[in-house]
C-alpha positions, 0 to 999 in steps of 0.5 A: 500500500502506498500511503503517500501524496506527492506534488511536482518539485516546483509546485507552489503548493509545496511552499511554506506560504501555502495553507493546508488545513482540515475542515468541520461544521458545528452541527456535524460534529459538536453535539451539545444540543442541551446548551444551545437553542434548537436549529432547523436541523434538529427539527428536520431530524425529528421529522420522519423519513428525512435522514437515511438512518433515522439519526440526528446531531444530538451527540454527533462526534461529541466535539462539544465535550472533546474539543481539547482532544480534537485540537490535539488531534488536529495539531498532530496532523501538522496542519497550518489551519483549521476551518470550523463553523460557529453555531449561530443558535449556540452564541446568540439568544432568541432576543438577539444578544450574545449567549456568553456560555456559547461564546466562551466555548468558541473563545476557548477553542480559538485561544487554543488554536492560536496557542498552537499557531493554527490559523482559525478559518471561521464560517459564520453560517454552516446551515444551522439556522435557529429554529425560531427564525425559521418559524418567522419564515427563515431564509424566505423572510428578508428580515433573516438577512438582518438578523444574520448581520446582527449576529456577525456584528456581535460575534466578530467584535467579541472574537477580536484578533483570534480569527485569521479568516471569516466566511460569511456563508458555507454553500448558499446553494445548498441552503437555498436549493436543497433546503427551500426548493427540493426539500432534501435538506432542512427546513425541507420546503419544496417549491420552485417558487421558493429557492431563488427567493431564499438564495437572494436573502442568503446573498443579501445576508452575506453582503450585510455581514461583509460590511460589518466584518470590514468594519469590525475585523479589517485585519482578517481575510473576509469572504464566502464559501461557494460550492461548485458542481461543474455542468457538462453536456451528455453529447456535443449536440447544441441542445445538450450544450445549452441544457448544461449551460442553463444548469450551470447558470442555475446552480453555479453562476447564480451564486458567484455572478452577483458577488463579482458582477453585481447581477444574476445570470441572464436566465433570471428573465426566463424564470416565471415571475413567481420563481424570481427573487424579490430584489430591492433597490441597492441589494445588488450593490450590497451583495457585491461587497469586495472580498479578500478571498473566495472559498471554493468547495469541489467534489464532483461534476454533473452531466446534463441532457436536454429535456422537453419538459424541463430546461435540463435533465441530469443523468446518472454519473458514470464510474468511478464513483465514491461511496456517496455515488459521486463521480470521481472526475478531477479534470473538472476541478482544474477546468472549474478553477480556470474557467472561474478565473477567466470569467471573474476578477477573482481574489485569492482562492482557498479550496475550503472543501475537497474530499471523498466518502468511502466505505471505510473499514477499521481492521485491527485498529487500522483504516487503509483507505487507499481509495481516498488517498488516490482521490486526494492525490488526483485532486491535489494534482488538479489544483496544481494544474490550475495554479500553473494555468494562472489561478491564484490558490492560497490554500487547501482544506481536506473535508473532513477532519473526521467522520461525522453527521453527513446531513440527510445521509446521517452517519452512513457516509464517512468523509473523514481522514480520521475514523470515528467509532460512534459507539465509543467516540474513539478517533483513529487516523486513517491512511489518508490522514497520515498521507496528508500529514506527510505531505504537509510536514515534509514541505 
């Protein structure tokens, strides 16, 4: 077994300035439900037939109680940075003030990271909207964007100089489309009339938060994290090419074009009026606030064909696939980064998530996840290829530090470079974790 990750000798990714990290999200690892307000994922998990294994995030990886050991684990891997998310319902009360107990929890984490010289990349929203805000309409209610600004304002003031980088939102596409259009994620709302409205309020929340971050935390890198699933046509037919282009605008460009061009893709005018967002005067200027970096999450591509009833139809992905059923196609990663760099005036890019769910087995205390090592090797090479084509990429974060609650999949899919036994909560570094460590520490 070759437990090794390599890059070309002259690669900029071997520079000491290139940031390597691991990433997690609060609801997926923390547990500690009793000491925070309920969130939309608590409610969603309590709804029958929403989570594949019927599980929830009440315990998850018990990071709420085990955070000190987990930071030692992170430190042992030798990373430069740790991307974590703040649980909005843990740090803000229902009346909109700081919850000092929740704040202290994260302050301790941030201070410990700082003492170990691990840069904290903090995501303010990784999907765990307080349920009391959802009860008032959630991201379909414009006021939620202003509630988010209040949260960002309070928390950035109190965190002070402990944070290296802020991301306002993680993957607003998932929050809007999966949560408010197809209903496979919390809060489980279904309807094409809702998705783009939720998306607009999420992007407005981003812009409003960027304004307060620029004021409160001018010395941090302030940006957003977007996920991209590049869209490819099934054939060279014009119909399939147009279908893939429409899908790309609908799923990918919809979230990045407003940030850099101050407008939505032209397909906006083709959507029924009821499906269009409610855009107020000045909204697009707020959304297009300048950013210090763009976070890019990438896992796979999607293939589309033309359809008589819809603008596009996604076909089943070809092999090889990960355990979650996503095609392994690293070439799309390079092509995505290069195309974004050509289309927009990008700030520095950080790969804020990249990784694979594999059917890991722990045998005699060892997890030989060679398939994941291969995935990382291919995708690190893909990033390096993009850098060589002129894309400024300043860092790379493996998703995820550890196996965790994988949203609608529950605990069935393992993305970690660390194996978690959910019965005992014992952590075991996988072969991929050791390979990642070797790459980082041997620079």
